[in-house]
C-alpha beads as a LAMMPS data file, in Angstrom:
LAMMPS data file: protein, C-alpha beads

134 atoms
133 bonds

1 atom types
1 bond types

-500.0 500.0 xlo xhi
-500.0 500.0 ylo yhi
-500.0 500.0 zlo zhi

Masses

1 110.0

Atoms # bond

1 1 1 -67.754 280.466 172.911
2 1 1 -68.953 283.403 171.252
3 1 1 -67.552 286.070 173.771
4 1 1 -63.897 284.231 174.035
5 1 1 -64.228 284.944 169.473
6 1 1 -64.943 288.780 170.950
7 1 1 -62.243 288.988 172.880
8 1 1 -59.649 287.093 170.602
9 1 1 -61.016 289.030 167.117
10 1 1 -60.023 292.362 169.406
11 1 1 -56.529 290.607 170.572
12 1 1 -55.515 289.855 167.287
13 1 1 -56.863 293.901 166.469
14 1 1 -55.325 294.723 168.796
15 1 1 -51.691 292.911 167.858
16 1 1 -52.051 294.172 163.800
17 1 1 -51.994 297.638 165.374
18 1 1 -48.958 297.152 167.673
19 1 1 -47.431 296.047 164.341
20 1 1 -47.740 298.764 162.449
21 1 1 -46.947 300.635 164.804
22 1 1 -43.840 298.608 165.967
23 1 1 -43.564 298.741 161.574
24 1 1 -43.537 302.395 161.394
25 1 1 -40.584 302.873 163.977
26 1 1 -37.889 304.782 162.656
27 1 1 -34.456 305.988 163.735
28 1 1 -33.522 308.827 163.724
29 1 1 -29.575 308.864 161.524
30 1 1 -28.000 312.029 162.517
31 1 1 -26.287 313.142 159.255
32 1 1 -21.861 313.886 159.903
33 1 1 -20.896 311.504 161.512
34 1 1 -19.464 307.917 160.929
35 1 1 -21.420 304.979 160.562
36 1 1 -19.123 301.505 161.117
37 1 1 -20.894 297.976 159.925
38 1 1 -20.834 297.449 163.479
39 1 1 -23.097 300.101 164.087
40 1 1 -26.649 298.952 165.335
41 1 1 -29.510 300.885 165.770
42 1 1 -31.328 299.392 168.931
43 1 1 -34.360 300.814 168.616
44 1 1 -34.443 299.332 165.097
45 1 1 -33.689 295.414 167.063
46 1 1 -36.400 296.846 169.354
47 1 1 -38.721 297.279 167.367
48 1 1 -38.230 293.963 165.234
49 1 1 -38.134 291.927 168.761
50 1 1 -41.321 292.900 169.730
51 1 1 -43.450 292.334 165.889
52 1 1 -41.764 288.829 166.119
53 1 1 -43.272 288.639 169.703
54 1 1 -46.326 289.621 168.123
55 1 1 -46.625 287.518 165.310
56 1 1 -45.956 283.982 166.766
57 1 1 -48.559 285.998 169.527
58 1 1 -50.783 286.429 166.423
59 1 1 -50.570 283.076 165.567
60 1 1 -51.376 281.320 168.952
61 1 1 -54.829 283.623 168.976
62 1 1 -55.332 282.466 165.625
63 1 1 -54.820 279.465 166.531
64 1 1 -57.573 279.072 168.953
65 1 1 -59.484 280.944 167.450
66 1 1 -60.045 277.807 164.650
67 1 1 -59.510 275.357 167.767
68 1 1 -63.095 277.119 169.288
69 1 1 -64.832 277.471 165.477
70 1 1 -63.956 273.681 165.075
71 1 1 -65.685 272.727 168.235
72 1 1 -68.802 274.903 167.949
73 1 1 -69.184 273.028 164.042
74 1 1 -68.947 269.847 166.793
75 1 1 -71.553 271.240 169.591
76 1 1 -73.748 272.340 165.577
77 1 1 -73.085 268.831 164.226
78 1 1 -74.165 266.897 168.208
79 1 1 -76.982 269.322 168.813
80 1 1 -78.801 268.349 165.619
81 1 1 -80.146 264.563 166.537
82 1 1 -83.028 266.815 169.564
83 1 1 -86.383 267.905 168.641
84 1 1 -86.192 271.677 169.013
85 1 1 -87.792 271.154 172.912
86 1 1 -84.715 268.684 173.584
87 1 1 -82.787 271.111 172.147
88 1 1 -84.681 274.427 173.687
89 1 1 -84.465 273.157 177.276
90 1 1 -80.074 271.822 176.709
91 1 1 -79.822 275.975 175.371
92 1 1 -81.798 276.937 178.666
93 1 1 -80.156 274.665 181.064
94 1 1 -76.511 274.705 179.848
95 1 1 -75.376 276.822 177.553
96 1 1 -78.197 280.421 179.184
97 1 1 -77.585 278.449 182.782
98 1 1 -81.310 278.716 183.599
99 1 1 -82.148 277.436 187.187
100 1 1 -84.060 273.967 187.321
101 1 1 -86.158 275.335 188.974
102 1 1 -86.684 278.228 186.522
103 1 1 -86.902 276.137 183.309
104 1 1 -91.100 275.283 184.159
105 1 1 -91.477 278.640 183.235
106 1 1 -89.939 278.703 180.541
107 1 1 -90.453 275.713 178.647
108 1 1 -94.584 275.938 179.634
109 1 1 -94.672 272.603 180.859
110 1 1 -94.273 270.978 183.994
111 1 1 -91.010 270.329 186.049
112 1 1 -91.342 266.163 186.409
113 1 1 -91.588 267.121 181.916
114 1 1 -88.831 269.586 182.214
115 1 1 -86.411 266.145 183.373
116 1 1 -88.057 263.615 181.492
117 1 1 -87.199 265.897 177.975
118 1 1 -83.776 266.612 179.542
119 1 1 -82.886 262.719 179.851
120 1 1 -84.066 262.103 176.340
121 1 1 -81.532 265.065 175.267
122 1 1 -78.710 263.861 177.118
123 1 1 -79.511 260.140 176.423
124 1 1 -79.450 261.696 172.407
125 1 1 -76.625 262.919 173.139
126 1 1 -75.047 260.301 174.277
127 1 1 -75.894 257.911 171.652
128 1 1 -75.031 260.443 169.113
129 1 1 -71.371 260.874 170.420
130 1 1 -70.839 257.746 170.590
131 1 1 -71.882 256.971 167.181
132 1 1 -69.149 260.261 166.407
133 1 1 -66.205 258.645 168.477
134 1 1 -66.825 255.680 166.003

Bonds

1 1 1 2
2 1 2 3
3 1 3 4
4 1 4 5
5 1 5 6
6 1 6 7
7 1 7 8
8 1 8 9
9 1 9 10
10 1 10 11
11 1 11 12
12 1 12 13
13 1 13 14
14 1 14 15
15 1 15 16
16 1 16 17
17 1 17 18
18 1 18 19
19 1 19 20
20 1 20 21
21 1 21 22
22 1 22 23
23 1 23 24
24 1 24 25
25 1 25 26
26 1 26 27
27 1 27 28
28 1 28 29
29 1 29 30
30 1 30 31
31 1 31 32
32 1 32 33
33 1 33 34
34 1 34 35
35 1 35 36
36 1 36 37
37 1 37 38
38 1 38 39
39 1 39 40
40 1 40 41
41 1 41 42
42 1 42 43
43 1 43 44
44 1 44 45
45 1 45 46
46 1 46 47
47 1 47 48
48 1 48 49
49 1 49 50
50 1 50 51
51 1 51 52
52 1 52 53
53 1 53 54
54 1 54 55
55 1 55 56
56 1 56 57
57 1 57 58
58 1 58 59
59 1 59 60
60 1 60 61
61 1 61 62
62 1 62 63
63 1 63 64
64 1 64 65
65 1 65 66
66 1 66 67
67 1 67 68
68 1 68 69
69 1 69 70
70 1 70 71
71 1 71 72
72 1 72 73
73 1 73 74
74 1 74 75
75 1 75 76
76 1 76 77
77 1 77 78
78 1 78 79
79 1 79 80
80 1 80 81
81 1 81 82
82 1 82 83
83 1 83 84
84 1 84 85
85 1 85 86
86 1 86 87
87 1 87 88
88 1 88 89
89 1 89 90
90 1 90 91
91 1 91 92
92 1 92 93
93 1 93 94
94 1 94 95
95 1 95 96
96 1 96 97
97 1 97 98
98 1 98 99
99 1 99 100
100 1 100 101
101 1 101 102
102 1 102 103
103 1 103 104
104 1 104 105
105 1 105 106
106 1 106 107
107 1 107 108
108 1 108 109
109 1 109 110
110 1 110 111
111 1 111 112
112 1 112 113
113 1 113 114
114 1 114 115
115 1 115 116
116 1 116 117
117 1 117 118
118 1 118 119
119 1 119 120
120 1 120 121
121 1 121 122
122 1 122 123
123 1 123 124
124 1 124 125
125 1 125 126
126 1 126 127
127 1 127 128
128 1 128 129
129 1 129 130
130 1 130 131
131 1 131 132
132 1 132 133
133 1 133 134
């Protein structure tokens, strides 16, 4: 999630920079020529369309960002029911993608103890999730 947040923030910054560049576009107005009411400026029209599309893109990115923040909050709330040992094993296994054979060394316990801690953590998370959804 953290990588996606960084990516979204970078995209928003680039979109805003592009948007500002489009707003700064000024078409050349040649003096001395007649200007009728039906004369349009194709460069300015294109820039306006781009700025409008960028506004939509930024809103979509902000919606996704808020969704990620909501999921992070839900995850933190859900994981708060775990002991530090249980949290550590869930973090190693599912967030840091540690293989099962690497867990005992990182947890400083036997393989069977790792499985027992993991099973207890999963049971707690399932129970907490049931309580949280009611």
